[in-house]
C-alpha positions as CSV (number, residue, x, y, z in Angstrom):
1,M,20.1,7.5,33.3
2,E,18.7,4.0,32.7
3,Y,16.7,3.8,29.6
4,S,15.7,1.4,26.8
5,I,15.3,1.8,23.1
6,R,12.7,-0.3,21.3
7,N,10.5,-0.3,18.2
8,C,7.5,1.9,18.5
9,E,4.3,0.0,19.3
10,I,0.6,1.0,18.6
11,A,0.1,1.7,22.3
12,D,2.9,4.3,22.1
13,L,1.1,6.5,19.5
14,P,-0.6,8.9,21.9
15,K,2.7,9.7,23.6
16,L,4.5,9.8,20.2
17,I,2.0,12.4,19.0
18,M,2.7,14.5,22.1
19,L,6.5,14.3,21.5
20,C,5.9,15.3,17.8
21,Q,4.0,18.3,19.1
22,Q,6.8,19.2,21.4
23,H,9.3,18.8,18.6
24,A,7.3,21.0,16.3
25,E,7.1,23.7,19.0
26,F,10.9,23.4,19.5
27,E,11.4,24.0,15.8
28,K,8.8,26.8,15.7
29,A,6.6,24.9,13.3
30,E,2.8,24.5,13.2
31,F,1.4,21.2,14.4
32,S,-2.1,19.8,14.7
33,T,-2.9,16.5,16.4
34,E,-6.0,16.0,14.2
35,G,-5.9,12.7,12.3
36,K,-2.3,12.0,13.4
37,K,-3.1,8.8,15.3
38,Q,-4.7,7.0,12.4
39,S,-2.2,8.3,9.9
40,L,0.8,7.3,12.0
41,K,-0.8,3.9,12.7
42,N,-1.2,3.3,9.0
43,A,2.3,4.5,8.1
44,L,4.1,2.6,10.9
45,F,2.0,-0.6,11.2
46,G,0.3,-1.0,7.9
47,K,1.0,-3.9,5.5
48,N,3.9,-2.0,3.8
49,P,5.2,0.5,6.4
50,K,6.2,3.9,5.0
51,L,7.7,5.0,8.3
52,F,9.8,3.4,11.0
53,C,10.3,4.6,14.6
54,L,12.3,3.8,17.6
55,V,11.3,5.1,21.0
56,V,13.4,5.8,24.1
57,A,11.7,4.8,27.4
58,I,12.5,5.1,31.1
59,K,10.5,2.2,32.5
60,E,7.2,2.6,30.8
61,T,7.5,6.4,30.0
62,I,8.5,7.4,26.5
63,I,10.9,10.3,26.6
64,G,12.1,10.5,23.0
65,Y,11.9,9.0,19.5
66,V,13.7,8.8,16.2
67,S,11.8,8.2,13.0
68,Y,13.1,7.3,9.6
69,T,12.3,6.2,6.1
70,F,14.1,4.6,3.2
71,D,14.5,6.6,0.1
72,F,16.3,6.3,-3.2
73,S,19.0,8.7,-4.5
74,T,19.1,9.3,-8.2
75,W,22.7,10.6,-8.0
76,D,23.9,7.6,-6.0
77,A,21.6,5.2,-7.7
78,A,21.2,3.6,-4.3
79,T,18.9,3.5,-1.2
80,F,19.6,5.9,1.7
81,L,18.1,6.1,5.2
82,Y,16.4,9.5,5.9
83,M,16.2,10.4,9.5
84,D,12.9,12.3,9.7
85,C,12.9,13.2,13.4
86,L,15.1,12.8,16.4
87,F,13.7,14.3,19.5
88,L,14.4,13.9,23.2
89,E,12.5,15.6,26.0
90,A,14.7,18.3,27.7
91,E,15.5,16.2,30.8
92,A,16.8,13.4,28.6
93,R,19.3,15.4,26.7
94,G,23.0,15.4,27.5
95,F,23.2,11.7,28.4
96,G,24.5,10.3,25.1
97,I,21.1,8.9,24.1
98,G,21.1,10.8,20.8
99,E,24.4,9.2,19.8
100,V,23.1,5.8,20.7
101,L,20.1,6.4,18.5
102,I,22.3,7.5,15.6
103,E,24.4,4.3,16.1
104,K,21.2,2.2,15.9
105,L,20.2,4.0,12.7
106,K,23.7,3.4,11.2
107,E,23.2,-0.4,12.0
108,I,19.8,-0.4,10.4
109,A,21.0,1.5,7.3
110,T,24.0,-0.9,6.9
111,T,21.7,-3.9,7.3
112,N,19.5,-2.4,4.6
113,N,22.4,-1.7,2.2
114,C,22.0,2.0,2.4
115,V,24.7,4.2,0.9
116,N,24.3,6.9,3.6
117,M,22.0,8.6,6.1
118,Q,20.6,12.0,5.6
119,W,18.7,14.5,7.7
120,Q,18.1,18.1,8.4
121,T,17.9,20.5,11.3
122,P,16.9,24.1,11.6
123,E,19.8,26.6,11.4
124,F,19.0,27.9,14.9
125,N,19.4,24.4,16.5
126,A,23.1,25.1,17.5
127,R,23.2,22.2,20.0
128,A,22.1,19.7,17.4
129,I,24.5,21.1,14.8
130,K,27.4,20.8,17.2
131,F,26.4,17.2,18.0
132,Y,26.1,16.2,14.3
133,N,29.5,17.8,13.6
134,R,31.0,15.9,16.6
135,I,29.8,12.5,15.3
136,G,31.4,13.2,11.9
137,A,28.3,14.2,9.8
138,K,29.1,16.5,6.9
139,R,26.9,19.5,6.4
140,K,25.4,20.3,3.0
141,D,23.8,23.7,2.8
142,K,20.6,23.8,0.8
143,V,17.4,25.7,1.1
144,R,14.4,23.5,1.8
145,F,11.0,24.4,0.3
146,T,7.6,23.1,1.2
147,L,4.6,23.5,-1.2
148,T,1.3,23.0,0.6
149,L,-1.2,21.0,-1.4
């Protein structure tokens, strides 16, 4: 499969939102598109971006994305890269694209003096867990809570 990976652009936002919706459905989570375009535009392309995103494209069609932030660990007293989302449409899975995305994030994290990368996936996502184990990631079991405000 021939594909390219590049930084997300403003013109990609409608497709990115569609992929976010597919990702939420896959993870059995609620999702609303309301207000997402402007919020993502501000977060990704504002003066001081809070969010960063790479997209995977076949020609002009975006088939996946990985988004990430930089955060600070009190325990490590250092910055880490947090991979917020990694999602590929079903037909793009199994071609090694996920591993290429992880490698790109490792490069970005190293360039930004990050001590590690962190992320999470649902317990039922056996395929992702197998992939993360294969690339050498170490699992840390915790229970994640969300408090709606």
